[in-house]
N, C-alpha and C positions, 0 to 999 in steps of 0.2 A: 438330037436337040441339045442345045447348050444349057448348062445348069443355070437356073435363075434368069433366063431371058424373058422378054415380054412375049415371046412366041409360045411359052408354056402356059397351060391353064393352071389355076390355083391348085387343083388336084394333082396335076403332074409335078408341080413344084414341091408340094408336100410329100409326095411319094419319093421324089428324087432326093430332097433334103433329108427325109426320114432315113433313107438307105445310107446316105453319107454320114448322118448323125450316128446311126447305129454302128457303122464301121469305125468311126473315130472313138466313140465311147468304149467299144470293145478293146481297141488298142490302148486306151488310157488305163482301163482296168487290168488288162493282161500284163502291162508293163509297170504297174504301180510298184513302189518299193515297199509295200506292206502286203501281208497276206490278205486275200479277199476270198471268202467262201460264201456262196449264195445258195439259199435253200428255198424250196417251195413250201406251201402251207401244210404239206404232208411230212415236213421235216426231212425231205430227201435232198441230198446235196446235188445241185444241178450245175454248179460251176465252181471251179477253183482256178485262180490265176497262177502264174508261174511261181510266185513267191509262196503261195499256199501249198502248192504241190511239193516244193522243195522243203518246206517246214514240216508238213503234216503227213505226206505220203512217202514213208521211208522205203517201202517195197513196191516196185512197179508191178509186181505180179498180183498185188491187192489194191487195185485202184479205188479211190474214195468216191469218185463220180458215180452217182446213182445209188449210193448207200444211204441208209437212214442215219442222220446226224445223232439222234438220241442213243444209238448203240455205243457211242463213244463217251457217254456221260454216265456218271453215277446217279443214283436215284434222286438225291437232293438237287443236283444240277438239272436233271430232266424236269423236275417239278418247277424249278425257277424258269427254265426255258418255256415251258407250256404257259406259265403265268404271264410271262413277257409277251408272248404271241397273243394271248387272250386280251391283254391290256392294249396292244396295238389295235385290235379289232374294235375296241370300245369307242375310239375317236380318231379322226384323221389328224388330230393334234398330238397323238401319242406315237412318237416315232423313234425314240432313242432311249436306251437303258444302259447304264453303266453296269458291266458284267463283272469285271475283276481287274486287278492291277497285276501285271506281269513284271515282277521285280527284276528278273534276270535281263529283261529287255528294256526296263524303265518305261513301260508302255501301259496306258489305260486301254482296256478292251471294252467295246460297246457292242450291243446288238441293235441294229437299226432296221426300221421298216422299209420295205420296197413297195411303193404304191403306183398304180397306173394314173393316167391323166385325170380320172374322176375321183381320185383319192382312195380307191378301193385297195385294200391290202392284198398284194399278190405274192409276197414272199418276204424274206428277211436275209440279212447278211451281217457279217462282222465288220467292225470298223475300229481302227487303232489310232491312237494319238500318242506320240512320243512326248514324254514329260520334260525332257531336257531342252533348253533353249538352243536354237541353231547358233553355231559358232562360226560358220563360214561367212565370207564376205558376200554382201548383197550382189546379186547378178554377176557372180564370179564365173566367167566362162573360159578361163585360161586352163 
């Protein structure tokens, strides 16, 4: 069957587009120029993109995937993380918390909620924003 043709039922289209959408989203996240670490609600690391592996996983013999995120935090930061996740649970509108500023990289680091289609909290991830203004030319493809 051709993707998106009139011959497909709505369910077939949704299944097909869903698979393509998942494939594209994974490619976008994997190749992002920022580290992305995704955790489930048990604080277990369930995904690291290439950049996150390069930055945080210094030793391949000790993979971070599947480990508990909180084991890498001091007590104060563990408490802040738990408070953040509990705040995310309070409302579908609670989705982003500024965590810290990384001076060495001139980057603001946030914790963001991951929600399903119904707004239910299903996990969380880090998100980074560079503070410096882009100096490149717009749409420079040379």
